[in-house]
Backbone as a printed PyTorch tensor [residue, N CA C, xyz], in Angstrom:
tensor([[[ 101.9250,  124.8030, -112.2170],
         [ 102.8720,  125.4330, -110.7830],
         [ 104.1810,  125.2940, -111.0660]],

        [[ 104.8640,  124.3570, -110.7430],
         [ 105.7190,  124.4330, -110.7400],
         [ 106.9840,  124.9240, -111.6330]],

        [[ 106.1910,  124.8700, -112.9470],
         [ 107.7870,  125.9870, -113.8980],
         [ 107.3210,  127.4010, -113.5460]],

        [[ 105.7500,  127.9120, -112.7720],
         [ 106.1150,  129.5520, -113.0520],
         [ 107.1780,  130.5190, -112.4990]],

        [[ 107.6830,  130.0640, -111.2100],
         [ 108.8710,  130.4180, -110.5140],
         [ 110.2040,  130.1400, -111.7860]],

        [[ 110.5600,  129.3550, -112.5370],
         [ 111.0660,  128.9720, -113.2620],
         [ 111.2570,  129.9850, -114.6110]],

        [[ 110.3870,  130.4020, -114.8830],
         [ 109.9060,  131.2110, -116.3350],
         [ 109.8050,  132.5220, -115.5710]],

        [[ 109.1360,  132.7920, -114.1880],
         [ 109.6150,  134.1580, -113.8890],
         [ 110.6380,  134.3650, -113.4260]],

        [[ 111.8700,  133.1630, -113.4720],
         [ 113.1210,  133.9400, -112.7160],
         [ 113.4520,  134.2000, -111.3710]],

        [[ 114.8510,  133.8000, -110.8570],
         [ 115.0120,  133.7620, -109.2300],
         [ 114.5020,  135.3390, -108.6140]],

        [[ 114.0810,  136.5210, -109.0070],
         [ 114.4700,  137.6120, -108.7070],
         [ 112.8710,  137.9490, -108.6910]],

        [[ 112.0970,  136.5470, -108.6540],
         [ 110.3920,  137.1150, -108.4150],
         [ 110.3930,  135.9590, -106.7430]],

        [[ 110.4550,  136.4770, -105.5360],
         [ 110.7880,  135.6770, -104.5670],
         [ 108.7570,  135.5010, -104.0440]],

        [[ 108.0920,  136.2260, -104.6700],
         [ 106.6670,  135.8690, -104.4250],
         [ 106.5360,  134.2490, -104.6770]],

        [[ 106.6010,  134.2740, -106.4690],
         [ 106.2510,  133.1330, -106.6650],
         [ 107.1880,  131.7110, -105.7540]],

        [[ 108.3990,  131.6230, -105.8680],
         [ 109.3370,  131.1530, -104.2320],
         [ 108.5930,  131.1590, -103.6690]],

        [[ 108.2580,  131.7230, -103.1570],
         [ 106.8610,  131.4520, -101.7780],
         [ 105.7870,  130.5940, -102.0550]],

        [[ 105.1050,  131.2210, -102.6000],
         [ 104.0890,  130.0320, -103.2980],
         [ 104.4210,  129.0650, -103.3540]],

        [[ 105.5770,  128.8520, -104.6520],
         [ 105.7310,  127.2540, -104.1600],
         [ 105.8660,  126.3590, -103.7960]],

        [[ 107.1190,  127.1890, -102.6230],
         [ 107.2270,  126.1340, -101.4250],
         [ 106.1100,  126.7240, -100.6520]],

        [[ 105.1430,  127.1390, -100.0860],
         [ 103.9720,  126.6050,  -99.5280],
         [ 103.2240,  125.7240, -100.5200]],

        [[ 102.8910,  125.9210, -101.4150],
         [ 101.9870,  124.7200, -102.1650],
         [ 102.8350,  123.2350, -102.0720]],

        [[ 104.5010,  123.2000, -101.7860],
         [ 105.0220,  122.2630, -101.5040],
         [ 104.6700,  121.4130,  -99.9540]],

        [[ 104.6740,  122.3950,  -99.3700],
         [ 104.1240,  122.1630,  -97.5890],
         [ 102.8160,  121.2230,  -97.8680]],

        [[ 101.8780,  122.0600,  -97.9770],
         [ 100.7560,  121.6490,  -98.2110],
         [ 100.6140,  120.5510,  -98.3600]],

        [[ 101.0830,  119.8360,  -99.7520],
         [ 101.0300,  118.9440, -100.4820],
         [ 101.6390,  117.9040,  -99.3950]],

        [[ 103.0860,  118.0490,  -99.0660],
         [ 103.5440,  117.0430,  -98.1430],
         [ 102.9850,  116.7970,  -96.4480]],

        [[ 102.5100,  117.1880,  -96.0720],
         [ 101.3350,  117.5170,  -95.2650],
         [ 100.0690,  116.3700,  -95.1840]],

        [[  99.1510,  116.8110,  -96.2010],
         [  98.4910,  116.3770,  -96.9070],
         [  98.7710,  115.0470,  -97.1550]],

        [[  99.9470,  114.6420,  -98.2100],
         [ 100.2000,  113.0970,  -98.2760],
         [ 100.7970,  112.6580,  -96.9900]],

        [[ 101.3410,  112.7120,  -96.2880],
         [ 101.9060,  112.4510,  -94.5570],
         [ 100.6170,  112.2480,  -93.8980]],

        [[  99.8330,  112.6600,  -93.6190],
         [  98.2050,  112.8880,  -93.0810],
         [  97.5470,  111.3850,  -93.6570]],

        [[  97.7060,  111.4180,  -95.0630],
         [  96.8260,  110.2340,  -95.7670],
         [  97.2820,  108.9450,  -95.2630]],

        [[  99.2170,  108.6460,  -95.3470],
         [  99.8510,  108.0900,  -94.6060],
         [  99.6200,  107.2890,  -93.7890]],

        [[  99.0270,  108.3900,  -92.5960],
         [  98.9000,  107.9470,  -91.3820],
         [  97.5970,  107.6920,  -91.3360]],

        [[  96.6570,  108.3350,  -91.8450],
         [  95.1490,  107.4790,  -91.6870],
         [  95.3030,  106.2790,  -92.2070]],

        [[  95.8180,  105.6340,  -93.3760],
         [  95.6520,  104.8190,  -94.0700],
         [  96.8370,  103.3400,  -92.9510]],

        [[  97.4930,  103.8110,  -92.6670],
         [  98.4180,  102.7740,  -91.9920],
         [  98.5390,  102.4580,  -90.4240]],

        [[  98.1120,  103.9100,  -89.9980],
         [  98.0170,  103.8120,  -88.4370],
         [  96.6080,  104.1970,  -87.6380]],

        [[  95.3470,  103.5520,  -87.8200],
         [  94.2020,  103.7530,  -87.5020],
         [  93.9900,  103.7970,  -86.3140]],

        [[  93.1790,  105.1450,  -86.0390],
         [  93.1100,  105.2830,  -84.4820],
         [  92.0480,  104.7880,  -83.3730]],

        [[  91.2490,  103.6740,  -83.9010],
         [  90.2930,  102.2100,  -83.5440],
         [  91.7750,  101.4680,  -82.9810]],

        [[  93.3440,  101.4000,  -83.9150],
         [  94.3830,  100.2160,  -83.9530],
         [  94.9050,  100.3190,  -82.2490]],

        [[  95.3210,  101.5610,  -83.1200],
         [  96.8570,  102.6080,  -82.0840],
         [  97.0130,  103.8270,  -82.0190]],

        [[  95.6690,  103.9650,  -80.8630],
         [  95.4810,  105.2660,  -80.5600],
         [  96.7990,  106.1320,  -80.1330]],

        [[  98.2150,  105.9680,  -79.9110],
         [  98.8310,  106.3220,  -79.0330],
         [  99.7160,  106.1230,  -79.8100]],

        [[  99.7100,  105.5420,  -80.7950],
         [ 101.2730,  105.6650,  -82.2600],
         [ 100.6610,  106.5220,  -82.9840]],

        [[  98.9770,  106.7380,  -83.5160],
         [  98.4740,  107.6570,  -84.1920],
         [  98.6500,  108.7370,  -83.0980]],

        [[  98.0200,  109.4500,  -82.2580],
         [  99.0970,  110.3710,  -81.4300],
         [  99.8340,  111.0160,  -81.8260]],

        [[ 101.5580,  110.2010,  -81.6760],
         [ 102.4930,  110.5000,  -81.9310],
         [ 102.7840,  110.4340,  -83.1370]],

        [[ 102.1150,  109.8980,  -84.2920],
         [ 102.2980,  110.1600,  -85.5860],
         [ 101.7450,  111.7190,  -86.0040]],

        [[ 100.7450,  111.7370,  -85.5160],
         [ 100.3200,  113.3300,  -85.7460],
         [ 101.4330,  113.9500,  -85.0080]],

        [[ 101.7250,  114.3050,  -83.7580],
         [ 102.8260,  115.4440,  -83.3580],
         [ 103.9290,  115.4350,  -83.9750]],

        [[ 104.4730,  113.7180,  -84.5800],
         [ 105.8430,  114.1650,  -85.1330],
         [ 105.5590,  115.2860,  -86.8180]],

        [[ 104.1230,  114.5130,  -87.2270],
         [ 103.9800,  115.5840,  -88.3100],
         [ 103.9760,  116.9990,  -88.5630]],

        [[ 103.2040,  117.1350,  -87.8720],
         [ 103.3560,  118.7120,  -87.5660],
         [ 104.3060,  119.8230,  -87.0860]],

        [[ 105.4100,  118.7710,  -86.2490],
         [ 106.3930,  119.5990,  -86.1930],
         [ 107.1560,  119.4940,  -86.7080]],

        [[ 107.5160,  118.2070,  -87.7080],
         [ 108.1750,  118.2960,  -89.4750],
         [ 107.7860,  119.1660,  -90.1360]],

        [[ 106.1510,  119.5440,  -89.9430],
         [ 106.1280,  120.5450,  -90.8440],
         [ 106.1120,  122.2250,  -90.6900]],

        [[ 106.2310,  122.2910,  -89.3230],
         [ 106.9480,  123.6440,  -88.9070],
         [ 108.8450,  123.5430,  -88.7620]],

        [[ 109.2840,  122.5810,  -88.6020],
         [ 110.2750,  122.3760,  -88.6970],
         [ 110.7300,  123.0240,  -90.4530]],

        [[ 110.3210,  122.3110,  -91.2060],
         [ 111.0730,  122.3870,  -92.8650],
         [ 110.3890,  123.6650,  -92.4590]],

        [[ 108.8340,  123.8440,  -92.8610],
         [ 108.4250,  125.7110,  -93.0110],
         [ 109.6480,  126.1540,  -92.8640]],

        [[ 110.0160,  126.2080,  -91.0790],
         [ 110.9390,  127.2830,  -90.8600],
         [ 112.6780,  127.2390,  -91.6470]],

        [[ 113.2370,  126.2600,  -92.1200],
         [ 113.4670,  125.7200,  -92.7910],
         [ 113.8640,  126.4070,  -94.6020]],

        [[ 112.5570,  126.2210,  -94.8460],
         [ 112.3730,  126.9790,  -96.2670],
         [ 112.2730,  128.0820,  -95.8530]],

        [[ 111.9880,  128.9830,  -95.2560],
         [ 111.5000,  130.5240,  -94.3730],
         [ 113.4800,  130.8450,  -94.6480]],

        [[ 113.9490,  129.9210,  -93.9470],
         [ 115.2180,  130.6760,  -93.7920],
         [ 115.7490,  130.5730,  -95.2180]],

        [[ 115.9270,  129.3070,  -95.3970],
         [ 116.7190,  129.2660,  -97.4370],
         [ 116.3000,  130.4840,  -98.0400]],

        [[ 114.7440,  130.6420,  -97.9660],
         [ 114.2870,  131.6580,  -98.7650],
         [ 114.4870,  133.2310,  -98.7140]],

        [[ 115.1920,  133.0740,  -96.8390],
         [ 115.3890,  134.9150,  -97.0400],
         [ 116.9180,  135.0460,  -96.6850]],

        [[ 117.5780,  134.2930,  -96.1570],
         [ 119.3960,  134.7340,  -96.1690],
         [ 119.7530,  133.6170,  -97.2730]],

        [[ 119.1380,  132.7420,  -97.9830],
         [ 120.0770,  131.9070,  -99.0400],
         [ 119.6660,  132.8610, -100.2940]],

        [[ 119.5570,  132.0550, -101.6540],
         [ 119.1400,  132.0340, -102.9230],
         [ 118.0710,  132.1130, -103.4400]],

        [[ 117.1920,  130.5590, -102.3740],
         [ 115.3860,  130.4940, -102.7770],
         [ 115.8300,  129.2700, -103.7130]],

        [[ 114.6270,  128.8810, -103.5650],
         [ 114.4270,  127.9320, -104.0360],
         [ 114.4420,  127.4280, -105.3280]],

        [[ 114.0490,  128.3310, -106.2810],
         [ 114.4470,  128.2380, -108.1410],
         [ 115.6010,  128.4140, -108.5300]],

        [[ 116.3870,  129.2400, -107.4620],
         [ 117.7030,  129.3210, -107.5020],
         [ 118.8010,  128.5410, -107.5440]],

        [[ 118.5580,  127.8400, -106.6510],
         [ 119.0480,  127.0520, -105.7190],
         [ 118.5860,  125.3660, -106.7990]],

        [[ 118.0510,  125.4040, -107.2890],
         [ 117.3680,  124.0480, -108.0750],
         [ 118.0540,  124.1960, -109.1130]],

        [[ 118.4810,  125.4450, -109.8540],
         [ 119.1220,  126.0590, -111.0410],
         [ 120.3180,  125.2920, -110.7320]],

        [[ 121.3600,  125.8980, -109.4180],
         [ 122.1120,  126.0240, -109.5480],
         [ 122.7160,  124.1750, -109.3250]],

        [[ 121.5410,  123.3050, -108.6080],
         [ 121.9270,  121.9880, -108.4090],
         [ 121.4030,  121.4070, -110.6490]],

        [[ 120.9050,  122.3520, -111.0830],
         [ 120.3850,  121.6850, -112.7600],
         [ 121.6020,  122.1040, -112.9260]],

        [[ 122.5690,  122.9530, -112.6490],
         [ 123.5450,  123.1310, -113.6990],
         [ 125.2820,  122.6010, -113.3970]],

        [[ 124.4700,  122.3280, -112.0490],
         [ 126.2040,  121.5140, -111.3020],
         [ 126.7750,  119.7920, -111.2290]]])
């Protein structure tokens, strides 16, 4: 899935959007697993609640940033291409 937007080219914003969405979901699941493993609710209930709110806030902020980057700038695949050639 990560190679599909590069194969389709940066003129395909749908593939960019799908890749960014999958990255966000993957990160959300990963951070949820970290919080579940290292901050169990039976031991640190207030910290767990704070970490869950921080995770959700980060998801919204990063999603908004990716949306702005996709719509007002070059997009994910073109940005990675430019970094690769820099």
